[in-house]
C-alpha positions in Angstrom: -23.9 21.5 17.5 -24.4 18.1 16.0 -26.1 16.8 12.9 -28.4 13.9 13.9 -28.7 10.8 11.8 -32.2 12.0 10.8 -30.7 15.2 9.3 -31.8 17.5 12.1 -29.4 19.9 13.6 -29.0 19.4 17.4 -27.8 22.4 19.4 -26.7 21.9 23.0 -23.6 22.2 25.0 -20.9 19.6 24.5 -21.6 17.5 27.6 -25.2 16.8 26.4 -23.7 14.8 23.5 -20.5 13.4 25.0 -21.8 12.1 28.4 -24.3 9.2 27.9 -27.6 10.0 29.5 -26.4 13.4 30.7 -30.0 14.8 30.9 -31.2 11.9 32.9 -28.2 12.2 35.3 -29.0 15.9 35.6 -32.7 15.4 36.4 -31.8 12.6 38.8 -29.7 15.0 40.7 -26.3 13.4 40.2 -23.7 15.8 41.7 -21.3 15.6 38.7 -24.0 16.5 36.2 -25.3 19.3 38.4 -21.8 20.7 38.7 -21.3 20.7 34.9 -24.7 22.3 34.3 -24.0 25.0 36.9 -20.8 25.9 35.2 -22.5 26.0 31.8 -25.3 28.1 33.2 -22.8 30.6 34.7 -21.3 31.0 31.2 -24.7 31.5 29.6 -25.7 34.1 32.2 -22.4 35.9 31.7 -23.0 36.0 27.9 -26.5 37.2 28.4 -25.3 40.1 30.5 -23.0 41.5 27.7 -24.9 44.3 25.9 
């Protein structure tokens, strides 16, 4: 989570904030960004499977 300069609360995983242009890199298919996202997605799926 991060509080934006406009006062809005931004909720995303850490890499979205710490890696410049992470979303663009992900949508452009850059291997490093895809690998990071796949790991995060695995964690989210595992959390969702917990009753």
